[in-house]
C-alpha positions in Angstrom: 6.4 34.3 -36.4 6.8 32.1 -33.4 9.1 33.3 -30.6 10.4 29.8 -29.8 11.0 26.7 -31.9 10.3 24.7 -28.7 9.2 25.3 -25.1 10.2 22.6 -22.7 8.4 22.1 -19.4 9.6 20.1 -16.4 12.4 19.5 -13.9 15.8 21.1 -13.5 18.4 20.6 -10.9 22.2 20.3 -10.5 23.9 16.9 -10.8 26.9 16.3 -8.6 28.8 13.5 -10.2 30.9 11.0 -8.2 32.5 8.7 -10.8 34.0 5.3 -10.4 32.5 4.7 -6.9 30.8 1.3 -6.6 29.8 1.8 -2.9 29.6 4.5 -0.2 32.3 4.4 2.5 31.5 2.6 5.7 30.1 4.7 8.6 32.8 6.9 10.1 35.2 6.7 7.2 36.2 9.3 4.6 37.3 8.4 1.1 39.0 10.9 -1.2 37.9 11.1 -4.9 39.9 12.6 -7.8 36.9 14.6 -9.2 33.4 15.6 -8.4 32.1 17.7 -11.3 28.8 19.6 -11.3 26.5 20.0 -14.3 22.9 20.7 -15.2 20.6 17.8 -14.5 16.9 16.9 -14.7 15.2 15.2 -17.6 13.5 18.3 -19.0 16.6 20.4 -18.5 18.7 17.8 -20.3 16.4 18.1 -23.3 16.6 21.9 -23.2 20.4 21.8 -23.1 20.6 19.4 -25.9 18.2 21.0 -28.3 19.6 24.5 -27.6 23.1 23.2 -28.3 21.8 22.0 -31.7 20.9 25.6 -32.5 17.1 25.6 -32.0 15.5 28.6 -30.3 14.4 27.0 -27.1 12.8 28.2 -23.8 12.5 26.4 -20.5 9.4 26.5 -18.3 10.4 25.3 -14.8 11.1 26.6 -11.3 14.4 27.4 -9.5 15.4 29.1 -6.4 17.6 32.2 -6.4 20.4 30.3 -4.9 23.9 29.3 -6.1 22.6 26.1 -7.8 19.6 27.9 -9.4 21.8 30.6 -10.8 24.2 28.0 -12.1 21.4 26.2 -14.0 20.2 29.5 -15.5 23.7 30.6 -16.5 24.4 27.3 -18.2 21.2 27.4 -20.2 21.8 31.0 -21.2 25.3 30.1 -22.4 23.5 28.1 -25.1 21.2 31.1 -25.9 18.2 29.4 -24.3 15.4 31.7 -23.0 15.1 31.5 -19.2 12.6 34.2 -18.8 9.9 31.6 -18.4 11.6 30.1 -15.4 9.8 31.0 -12.1 11.6 31.8 -8.9 10.8 29.9 -5.7 11.1 31.4 -2.2 9.9 28.1 -0.7 12.4 25.5 -1.6 16.1 25.3 -2.6 17.0 24.3 -6.1 17.1 20.5 -6.5 20.3 18.5 -6.2 21.0 14.9 -7.5 24.2 13.2 -6.4 25.1 10.5 -8.9 27.4 7.6 -8.0 28.5 5.9 -11.1 31.0 3.4 -12.4 31.4 1.5 -15.7 28.4 -0.8 -15.0 26.1 0.8 -12.4 24.8 4.0 -11.2 22.7 5.2 -8.2 21.4 8.5 -7.0 20.6 10.6 -3.9 18.1 13.2 -4.9 16.7 16.3 -3.3 13.7 17.4 -5.5 13.7 20.9 -4.0 11.9 23.4 -6.3 10.8 20.6 -8.6 8.1 19.7 -6.0 6.4 22.9 -7.0 6.0 22.2 -10.7 2.5 22.6 -12.1 1.3 22.7 -15.7 -0.5 25.9 -14.8 2.9 27.5 -15.3 2.4 27.2 -19.0 0.3 30.2 -19.9 -1.8 30.9 -23.0 0.8 33.4 -24.2 3.5 30.7 -24.0 1.4 28.3 -26.0 0.9 31.0 -28.7 4.6 31.8 -28.9 5.7 28.2 -29.3 6.1 26.1 -32.4 6.4 22.9 -30.3 5.9 22.1 -26.6 7.6 19.2 -24.9 6.1 18.0 -21.6 7.6 15.8 -18.8 6.6 15.0 -15.3 3.5 12.7 -15.8 2.8 10.9 -12.5 -0.2 8.7 -13.3 -3.5 9.2 -11.4 -1.9 11.9 -9.3 -1.8 14.4 -12.2 -3.5 12.6 -15.1 -6.4 15.0 -15.3 -4.1 18.0 -15.2 -2.1 16.6 -18.2 -5.3 15.8 -20.1 -6.6 19.3 -19.8 -3.3 20.9 -20.8 -2.9 18.6 -23.8 -6.5 19.3 -24.9 -5.7 23.1 -24.6 -2.5 22.8 -26.7 -4.2 20.5 -29.2 -7.0 23.1 -29.7 -4.5 25.8 -30.7 -3.9 23.8 -34.0 -0.6 25.5 -34.9 1.4 24.0 -32.0 2.7 20.4 -32.0 3.4 18.7 -28.7 5.5 15.8 -27.4 5.6 14.0 -24.0 8.0 11.7 -22.2 6.5 9.9 -19.2 9.6 8.9 -17.3 9.8 6.2 -14.6 6.7 5.6 -12.3 8.2 5.1 -8.9 4.7 4.5 -7.5 4.4 1.2 -9.4 0.9 2.2 -10.7 1.7 2.4 -14.4 -1.8 4.0 -15.0 -3.3 2.3 -18.1 -5.5 5.4 -18.4 -2.5 7.0 -20.0 -3.9 6.0 -23.4 -6.4 8.8 -23.0 -3.5 11.2 -23.6 -2.2 9.7 -26.8 -4.6 11.2 -29.3 -3.5 14.7 -28.2 0.2 14.1 -28.4 2.1 14.4 -31.7 5.1 12.5 -30.4 4.9 10.2 -27.4 8.3 9.0 -26.0 8.8 6.0 -23.7 11.7 3.7 -23.1 11.3 0.0 -23.4 10.7 -0.8 -19.8 8.1 2.0 -19.4 6.3 0.9 -22.5 6.0 -2.7 -21.3 4.7 -1.6 -17.9 2.1 0.8 -19.3 0.9 -1.5 -22.1 1.1 -4.8 -20.1 2.7 -6.3 -23.2 5.6 -8.7 -23.4 7.8 -6.9 -26.1 8.5 -3.4 -27.3 7.0 -4.2 -30.7 3.7 -5.4 -29.1 3.6 -2.3 -26.9 4.3 -0.1 -30.0 1.3 -1.7 -31.8 -0.9 -1.2 -28.8 -0.1 2.5 -28.4 -0.1 3.2 -32.1 -3.8 2.3 -32.3 -4.6 5.5 -30.3 -1.7 7.9 -30.9 -0.3 9.4 -34.2 3.4 8.8 -33.4 4.8 6.6 -30.7 8.6 6.4 -30.1 10.1 3.7 -28.0 13.8 3.8 -27.0 15.2 0.3 -26.8 18.7 1.1 -25.5 21.5 -0.9 -27.1 19.0 -2.1 -29.8 18.3 1.4 -31.0 14.8 2.8 -31.3 11.5 2.1 -33.0 8.5 4.3 -34.0 4.9 3.5 -34.8 3.0 5.9 -37.1 -0.8 5.5 -37.3 -1.9 6.1 -40.9 -5.6 6.8 -41.4 -6.9 7.8 -44.8 -9.2 10.8 -44.4 -12.8 9.7 -43.8 -11.9 5.9 -43.7 -10.9 4.8 -40.3 -11.4 1.1 -41.3 -8.3 1.3 -43.4 -6.1 2.5 -40.5 -2.6 0.9 -40.6 0.4 1.1 -38.4 3.8 1.8 -40.1 6.8 0.6 -38.0 10.1 2.4 -38.5 13.4 1.2 -36.8 16.8 2.7 -36.5 20.0 0.9 -35.5 22.1 2.1 -32.5 25.5 3.6 -32.7 28.3 1.7 -31.0 30.3 3.8 -28.5 32.2 3.3 -25.3 29.9 4.2 -22.4 31.3 6.2 -19.5 28.0 7.4 -17.9 24.5 6.5 -19.2 22.9 9.3 -17.2 20.6 11.3 -19.5 20.9 9.1 -22.5 17.1 9.0 -23.0 16.8 12.7 -22.6 19.6 13.2 -25.2 17.7 10.9 -27.5 14.6 13.1 -27.1 16.5 16.2 -27.9 18.1 14.7 -31.1 14.7 13.3 -32.2 12.9 16.6 -31.6 15.7 18.5 -33.4 14.9 16.5 -36.5 11.1 16.6 -36.0 10.7 20.4 -35.6 13.2 20.8 -38.5 10.8 18.8 -40.8 13.0 15.7 -41.1 11.4 12.3 -41.9 10.9 10.0 -38.9 13.7 7.6 -39.9 16.2 10.5 -39.7 14.6 11.7 -36.5 15.3 8.3 -34.9 18.8 8.4 -36.3 19.5 11.8 -34.8 18.0 10.6 -31.5 20.2 7.5 -31.5 23.3 9.5 -32.3 22.7 12.1 -29.5 21.9 9.4 -27.0 25.1 7.5 -28.0 27.3 10.6 -27.8 25.9 11.6 -24.5 27.1 8.5 -22.7 30.8 9.0 -23.7 31.4 11.5 -20.9 30.3 12.1 -17.3 27.0 14.0 -17.0 23.7 14.0 -18.8 24.6 16.6 -21.4 28.4 17.1 -21.2 29.2 15.2 -24.4 26.0 16.3 -26.3 27.0 17.4 -29.9 26.4 20.7 -31.6 24.7 20.7 -35.0 28.0 20.4 -36.9 29.1 17.6 -34.7 25.8 15.7 -35.1 26.0 16.0 -38.9 29.6 14.7 -38.9 28.8 11.8 -36.6 25.7 10.7 -38.6 27.3 11.3 -41.9 24.5 13.6 -43.0 27.0 16.3 -44.0 24.6 19.3 -43.9 22.6 21.1 -41.3 18.8 21.0 -41.3 
């Protein structure tokens, strides 16, 4: 019996939200705002919060300081019954903070990475791997940590009874390391958004990128924003690689009024993984992902409007829990 349905590795911080601000005040001026809420942020933490709210037994592997913000993140995770015993404490850095300035059309951030600078895949122990049914990795940074990710993925893959997913995120170095294809064979579900997929593949469309990555990975998922999502499944008959074919699955988006798009992709990942680790077919996994991503943008913050399991079933019309 596995201890956790899913272990999630990566960044966590607090998000300080400043809504409906299109520009900062000029130097020397002070502007009063009606609200400035604080919530849990960070791509990996958003996935943890979402999938825990959907009722899965989830643990978080990250690092926080024992300061007011670190305690806030832990407490918010624990309110959803997430396991925080795998979070390390830092005495070197403060817990990260991201200040989000957002209005109906745009958003920008000021971010202190803080303890997230100390993240290392070495934090994931052999015991954690053994206790996990699924592991979700974030934080890939191209050539900087490519070999570290390759070694960890090989280790997880060798354990046989653990599935693994990965979301690359934005590459602010501009490298977009094409060597990333070396990782695909070891990843059960590889997530990218459309822009990331085009950069990494050097292709012109999301469909072309999907075909490219699906030649080497078992399941590639590309989030295409207002167009929904697509997945490519590599089907290879046992012992006959010449008959390999790529099955493409699409799912339409849900139309909602967007208030804040922060964390929409992370919310998609949580919804998809909820379906995946519950044994749902890939079409339904995409639908759950689209629904969670859509609902998440209807309120301020990356996970504030994320649904619980009953709410997700009602929104999608599925009617019953997995």
